[in-house]
C-alpha positions in Angstrom: -74.8 -48.8 -40.9 -72.7 -49.9 -43.9 -73.8 -47.2 -46.4 -73.3 -48.3 -50.0 -75.9 -46.1 -51.6 -74.3 -42.7 -52.0 -75.9 -42.5 -55.5 -79.4 -42.1 -54.3 -79.2 -38.9 -52.3 -75.5 -38.1 -51.8 -74.0 -37.0 -48.5 -73.2 -33.4 -47.7 -70.0 -32.5 -45.8 -70.3 -30.8 -42.5 -68.4 -27.7 -43.7 -70.9 -27.3 -46.6 -73.8 -27.6 -44.2 -72.3 -25.0 -41.9 -72.0 -22.6 -44.8 -75.7 -23.3 -45.7 -76.7 -22.5 -42.1 -74.8 -19.3 -42.2 -76.5 -18.3 -45.4 -79.9 -19.1 -43.9 -79.1 -16.9 -40.9 -78.1 -14.1 -43.3 -81.4 -14.6 -45.1 -83.6 -14.6 -42.0 -81.7 -11.6 -40.4 -83.1 -9.3 -43.2 -85.2 -11.3 -45.8 -86.0 -8.3 -48.0 -82.4 -7.2 -48.2 -81.3 -10.8 -49.0 -83.8 -11.5 -51.7 -84.0 -8.1 -53.3 -80.4 -6.9 -53.0 -78.0 -9.8 -52.3 -79.4 -12.8 -54.0 -78.7 -12.0 -57.6 -75.0 -11.5 -57.3 -74.7 -14.5 -55.1 -76.5 -16.7 -57.7 -74.3 -15.2 -60.4 -71.1 -16.1 -58.5 -72.3 -19.6 -57.7 -73.4 -20.2 -61.3 -70.0 -19.0 -62.6 -68.1 -21.5 -60.4 -70.5 -24.3 -61.3 -70.1 -23.5 -65.0 -66.4 -23.8 -64.8 -66.7 -27.2 -63.2 -69.1 -28.6 -65.8 -67.6 -26.8 -68.9 -70.5 -24.5 -69.7 -71.1 -20.9 -70.4 -72.7 -19.5 -67.2 -75.4 -17.8 -69.3 -76.5 -21.2 -70.5 -77.1 -22.5 -67.0 -80.1 -22.2 -64.7 -80.5 -23.5 -61.2 -83.3 -26.0 -60.6 -84.0 -28.1 -57.4 -83.4 -31.5 -59.0 -82.7 -33.2 -62.3 -86.4 -34.4 -62.6 -87.4 -30.8 -62.5 -84.9 -30.0 -65.3 -86.3 -32.8 -67.5 -89.9 -31.7 -66.9 -88.9 -28.1 -67.7 -87.5 -29.0 -71.1 -90.3 -31.4 -72.0 -93.0 -28.8 -71.2 -91.2 -26.2 -73.3 -91.3 -28.3 -76.5 -93.7 -27.4 -79.3 -94.9 -30.8 -80.2 -97.5 -32.0 -82.7 -99.6 -35.2 -82.8 -97.4 -37.9 -84.3 -94.1 -36.4 -83.3 -91.8 -39.0 -81.7 -90.0 -38.7 -78.4 -87.2 -41.3 -78.2 -85.8 -42.8 -75.1 -84.2 -46.0 -73.9 -85.5 -48.8 -71.6 -82.8 -47.8 -69.1 -84.4 -44.3 -68.5 -85.1 -43.3 -65.0 -88.8 -44.0 -64.1 -89.6 -40.5 -62.9 -88.4 -38.9 -66.2 -90.0 -41.7 -68.3 -93.3 -40.7 -66.5 -92.7 -37.1 -67.5 -92.2 -38.2 -71.1 -95.4 -40.2 -71.1 -97.3 -37.3 -69.6 -96.1 -34.9 -72.3 -96.9 -37.4 -75.0 -100.4 -37.9 -73.7 -101.0 -34.2 -73.5 -99.7 -33.4 -77.0 -100.5 -36.5 -79.0 -96.8 -37.3 -79.5 -95.5 -40.8 -79.4 -92.9 -42.3 -77.0 -90.5 -44.6 -78.8 -88.3 -46.9 -76.7 -84.9 -48.2 -77.8 -84.1 -51.5 -76.2 -80.6 -51.3 -74.9 -79.3 -54.8 -73.9 -78.0 -55.5 -70.4 -75.5 -57.1 -70.0 -73.7 -55.0 -72.5 -70.6 -55.8 -74.5 -69.7 -52.3 -75.7 -70.8 -48.7 -75.9 -71.4 -49.2 -79.6 -74.4 -51.4 -78.7 -76.0 -48.4 -77.1 -75.4 -46.1 -80.1 -76.8 -48.7 -82.4 -79.9 -49.4 -80.3 -80.7 -45.7 -80.2 -80.0 -44.9 -83.8 -82.0 -47.9 -85.0 -85.2 -46.3 -83.6 -84.7 -42.8 -85.1 -87.2 -41.8 -87.8 -88.2 -38.8 -89.7 -90.7 -38.0 -86.9 -88.1 -38.1 -84.1 -87.9 -34.7 -82.4 -86.0 -35.4 -79.2 -84.0 -38.0 -77.5 -84.1 -38.3 -73.7 -81.2 -40.4 -72.3 -79.5 -40.9 -69.0 -75.8 -40.0 -68.8 -75.4 -42.6 -66.0 -78.3 -45.0 -65.9 -79.8 -45.1 -62.4 -80.8 -48.8 -62.6 -77.8 -50.3 -64.4 -75.1 -47.7 -63.5 -73.9 -47.7 -67.1 -72.2 -44.5 -68.3 -73.9 -43.9 -71.7 -72.0 -42.7 -74.8 -73.9 -39.4 -74.9 -71.5 -37.4 -77.0 -71.4 -40.0 -79.9 -75.2 -40.2 -79.9 -75.8 -36.4 -79.5 -73.5 -35.4 -82.3 -74.9 -38.0 -84.7 -78.5 -36.9 -83.9 -77.5 -33.2 -84.4 -76.6 -33.9 -88.0 -80.2 -35.1 -88.4 -81.7 -32.0 -86.8 -82.7 -34.0 -83.6 -82.2 -32.5 -80.2 -80.8 -34.5 -77.2 -81.9 -34.0 -73.6 -79.5 -35.7 -71.2 -80.7 -36.7 -67.7 -77.3 -36.3 -66.0 -78.6 -36.8 -62.5 -75.5 -38.8 -61.4 -72.9 -37.4 -63.6 -71.6 -34.1 -62.0 -68.8 -35.1 -59.7 -68.7 -38.7 -61.0 -67.4 -38.2 -64.5 -65.6 -35.2 -66.1 -68.0 -32.8 -67.9 -67.5 -30.4 -70.8 -71.1 -29.6 -71.7 -70.3 -27.1 -74.5 -68.4 -29.7 -76.5 -70.8 -32.7 -76.1 -73.2 -31.7 -78.8 -76.2 -32.0 -76.4 -79.1 -29.5 -76.6 -80.2 -29.8 -73.0 -78.5 -31.3 -70.0 -79.7 -31.4 -66.4 -77.6 -32.7 -63.5 -77.9 -33.0 -59.7 -75.4 -31.3 -57.4 -76.5 -33.1 -54.3 -75.3 -36.5 -55.4 -71.6 -36.8 -56.4 -70.8 -33.1 -55.9 -72.1 -33.4 -52.3 -74.0 -30.1 -52.2 -77.1 -29.7 -50.0 -80.3 -31.4 -51.2 -82.3 -29.2 -53.6 -79.3 -28.2 -55.8 -79.3 -29.0 -59.5 -78.8 -27.3 -62.8 -80.3 -27.1 -66.3 -78.1 -26.4 -69.3 -79.7 -25.1 -72.4 -77.8 -24.5 -75.6 -77.7 -20.8 -76.5 -79.9 -21.2 -79.6 -82.7 -22.8 -77.5 -82.7 -20.5 -74.5 -85.5 -18.3 -75.7 -87.8 -21.4 -76.1 -87.3 -22.9 -72.6 -89.3 -21.5 -69.7 -89.4 -22.5 -66.1 -92.2 -24.7 -64.8 -93.3 -21.8 -62.6 -94.0 -18.5 -64.4 -93.3 -15.5 -62.1 -92.2 -11.9 -62.2 -89.5 -12.4 -64.9 -92.1 -13.0 -67.6 -92.9 -9.3 -68.0 -89.8 -7.7 -66.4 -88.8 -4.5 -68.2 -85.1 -5.1 -67.3 -82.6 -5.2 -70.1 -79.4 -5.8 -68.1 -80.1 -9.6 -67.9 -81.4 -12.2 -70.4 -85.0 -13.2 -70.3 -83.8 -16.8 -69.6 -81.9 -15.5 -66.5 -84.8 -13.2 -65.3 -87.3 -16.1 -65.5 -85.2 -18.8 -63.9 -83.6 -16.8 -61.2 -86.9 -16.0 -59.5 -89.8 -18.4 -59.6 -91.2 -17.4 -56.2 -90.1 -17.4 -52.6 -88.0 -20.5 -51.7 -84.7 -21.4 -50.0 -81.9 -20.7 -52.5 -79.1 -21.7 -50.1 -78.6 -25.2 -51.7 -77.6 -23.4 -55.0 -75.4 -20.9 -53.2 -73.5 -23.8 -51.5 -72.5 -25.5 -54.7 -69.1 -23.7 -55.0 -68.3 -24.6 -51.4 -69.1 -28.3 -52.1 -66.8 -28.2 -55.2 -64.0 -26.7 -53.1 -64.4 -29.0 -50.1 -64.6 -32.2 -52.1 -61.8 -31.1 -54.4 -59.5 -30.5 -51.4 -59.9 -34.0 -49.9 -57.1 -35.5 -52.0 -53.8 -34.0 -53.3 -54.9 -34.5 -56.9 -58.2 -32.7 -56.4 -61.3 -33.7 -58.3 -59.5 -35.8 -61.0 -58.0 -38.0 -58.3 -61.3 -38.2 -56.4 -63.2 -39.4 -59.5 -60.4 -41.9 -60.3 -60.3 -43.3 -56.8 -64.1 -43.7 -56.7 -64.1 -45.4 -60.1 -61.3 -47.8 -59.1 -63.2 -48.6 -55.9 -66.5 -49.2 -57.8 -64.6 -51.6 -60.2 -63.0 -53.4 -57.3 -66.4 -53.7 -55.6 -68.0 -55.1 -58.7 -65.3 -57.7 -59.0 -65.8 -58.7 -55.3 -69.5 -59.2 -55.9 -69.2 -60.9 -59.2 -66.7 -63.4 -57.8 -68.9 -64.1 -54.8 -72.0 -64.5 -56.9 -70.2 -66.4 -59.7 -71.5 -64.0 -62.4 -69.7 -62.1 -65.2 -69.4 -58.3 -65.1 -72.4 -57.1 -67.1 -70.6 -54.3 -69.0 -67.1 -53.2 -69.9 -65.0 -51.3 -67.4 -65.0 -48.3 -69.7 -68.7 -47.9 -69.0 -68.4 -47.6 -65.2 -68.2 -44.5 -63.1 -68.6 -44.5 -59.3 -71.4 -47.0 -59.3 -71.7 -50.6 -60.5 -74.7 -52.9 -61.0 -74.5 -56.7 -60.6 -77.2 -59.1 -61.8 -78.9 -61.2 -59.1 -80.9 -64.4 -59.4 -84.6 -63.8 -60.0 -86.6 -63.3 -56.8 -88.4 -60.8 -54.6 -86.7 -57.4 -54.5 -88.3 -56.2 -51.3 -87.4 -59.3 -49.3 -83.7 -59.1 -50.1 -83.5 -55.3 -49.7 -85.2 -55.5 -46.2 -83.0 -58.5 -45.1 -79.8 -56.6 -46.1 -81.0 -53.6 -44.1 -82.5 -55.2 -41.0 -80.3 -58.2 -40.6 -77.0 -56.9 -41.8 -77.4 -53.1 -41.5 -76.3 -52.6 -45.1 -77.9 -49.8 -47.1 -77.8 -50.8 -50.8 -80.5 -50.7 -53.5 -81.9 -53.9 -54.9 -83.5 -52.9 -58.2 -86.2 -54.6 -60.3 -85.1 -55.2 -63.8 -87.0 -56.4 -66.8 -88.1 -59.0 -67.5 -89.6 -59.4 -64.0 -88.7 -60.9 -61.5 -85.1 -60.2 -62.4 -83.2 -57.8 -60.2 -79.9 -55.9 -59.9 -77.8 -54.9 -57.0 -76.2 -51.4 -57.4 -73.3 -50.3 -55.2 -71.9 -46.8 -54.9 -68.2 -45.9 -54.2 -67.5 -42.7 -52.4 -64.3 -41.7 -50.5 -65.8 -42.7 -47.2 -66.3 -46.3 -48.4 -63.8 -49.2 -47.8 -63.4 -52.4 -49.8 -64.1 -54.4 -46.6 -67.7 -53.1 -46.8 -68.2 -54.7 -50.2 -66.7 -58.0 -48.8 -69.3 -57.7 -46.0 -72.1 -57.2 -48.6 -70.9 -60.1 -50.7 -70.9 -62.5 -47.7 -74.4 -61.4 -46.7 -75.7 -61.9 -50.2 -74.3 -65.4 -50.5 -76.0 -66.3 -47.2 -79.4 -64.7 -48.1 -79.5 -66.0 -51.6 -78.8 -69.5 -50.4 -81.7 -69.2 -48.0 -84.0 -68.2 -50.8 
């Protein structure tokens, strides 16, 4: 299998999986001791190392199982009134757009969609598209850091800092960003940020985080209300007490995040900066290979590319092309519907285990399949 879709679910190194299994054995050997006596300090240590990696105060971080949960958590904590506006873009991930629609329907708020062009000529087009839809009723912007469909790295800092001056909060769906692009959450100006650790950080599945600016922590509560809601403890914040225990579950993906950071950071002499740079360079090279083969122009500037790249394809059936690539050529790569239908995009990922020859193989297969269509 030629695997060019690291972005969907990541890939966890054997050493990290071995640590997870050891933690599971520790848990099952004496579950009460593990959950009641050992888990809190283990979570604290893991959160501290993650916080250093993403540039956040550990007290502003909570572990959640995935970024979709993080988005839902924030949206369900908002105090919205009928007529309030929730702003997003037409690049937003479908699952999180659905969450936005559900909250709007429940509260009487309105979803406002900024149309961000694709292909893009500059990051300023994104800023202009978003700010053009801001009104006196706008309460929150939900925006991808790295768009799942178009693989564009959005200019979240410029947008968030501008919106902050208007009293508008920003919720960033950073599902793909940790491990793909450098993060310094405390300096971005965002109010809320959620990111997956199982994708580009390569932690086990079920590991993600939610960042909440200190001033908003008292207003954000987990989706599941549990023992922390009426805990008499004063040694930990209410935010920490609620999020660290929402009921019995397997916490080992969270606890393996530091090991994933260490393992991946040790693969190259330059550590994480070199890993991110190599993956980005490979994604850009892959995009050029595909654009040349398909005779199309790159759809966005190089400055807006991380470790993934999307290339526009001729209009046609998404499922037919996806299945042909998988079954006839044994290539795992997403073919994504893009508006207006029946347009479609091909999105490639670039991780350390990928080689440029694999993108040549993909390009050759595409030329053949598209000619057959």
